[in-house]
N, C-alpha and C positions, 0 to 999 in steps of 0.2 A: 670384906664385907659385901663380896658377894654373896656367900653364910647366909649374911642375916635380910640383902633384900629375898629368896629364895625360903628362910625360913614364912619370913612376912609370906608373900606365892602365893606358898602351901596352906598356911591361915587365911586366905585371903580367899583361895578355896574350896576347903571346906566348908566355909562362908556361902558359897555356891554365887562368889564376882564372879560373873562373864569377862570383867575387866582384866581382872588378874588370871584365865584361861588365856584373854588375849596379845598375857605382856609375857604371861610363859611362852604362845609358841611362837610369837619375835622371839625371843632369847634363844630357844633350842632349838629348832625349825633346820637350822643350817647348820647348823653339829650335824642332829643329829642323819641330819641329808647324806651329807659324809663320811659320817662312820655306815650307816647301810649298803651306802654302793659302793664301799668294801669289801666289806660284805659279799655281797651281790653279783656287783661291776652288772652292773643296771639299772640307768641314771631315772626310767622310770619307776620298775618293781618297787628302788629306792625310797626314790620320790611319800606314792601308794603305801608302802612301808608305815611308813611318817606322821602319812594324813592320816590317816588307818590307828596308832597307835593315839596318837594326837584324843579323833573319834572318841577312840575307847574309853582310856579316857577321865570324857568330859561323861559318855551319856550314860557309863557302868560305875559310874563317884567312886575311878578304883583312884584319889587324890587323898581318899578321905584313911584308906590300910596305907598312904608311905609313913613308913616311921625316921627311915633314913636320911636322908641324901637329898635332895629332890637334881639336881644332874645324875649323880652316881643308878640314881633310880630309873629314872629314863633313863640313860646310855643302858643299864641293862635292858635294858627291856624292846628295847629298838634288836638290842645283841642276838637278843630271845626273842622276834617274831623272824628278824631274816634269816637265822640262820633254821629255825623251825622252815619257814618257808625252801628256804636250799633242799632238806629233807625233802619236803615235799614234790621239788622238783625232779631228786632222784629217786621217790617208787614211782611217780607217768613215766618217771625213760626211762625205769625198769618193766613196767608194765607195759609198756606200746616196745618195746623191746622182742617182749617177753609172747607177742599177740605178735609176733612175724618170727618165732624158733621151729622150728621143724625136729 
């Protein structure tokens, strides 16, 4: 049943239905926040990444290319965003530390 709901949401998204987008946001926002927090260990950054994911989903029409389950896509997308953020943090820390190495 849940899968049918997601298929319908995805179909409505592809038709540009803003109500479907809002439903998707309400349905998955908390789950994605928890997953992001578990990776980032930073509540504000986790919320930012989830919000950015939803903005990108709508603005870039990423949903038009989703061929798998909606939930699976969103979970993988937030995981990838968080891993990229962690890599960025590590790179920034390395650059910062290199500035003070003599």
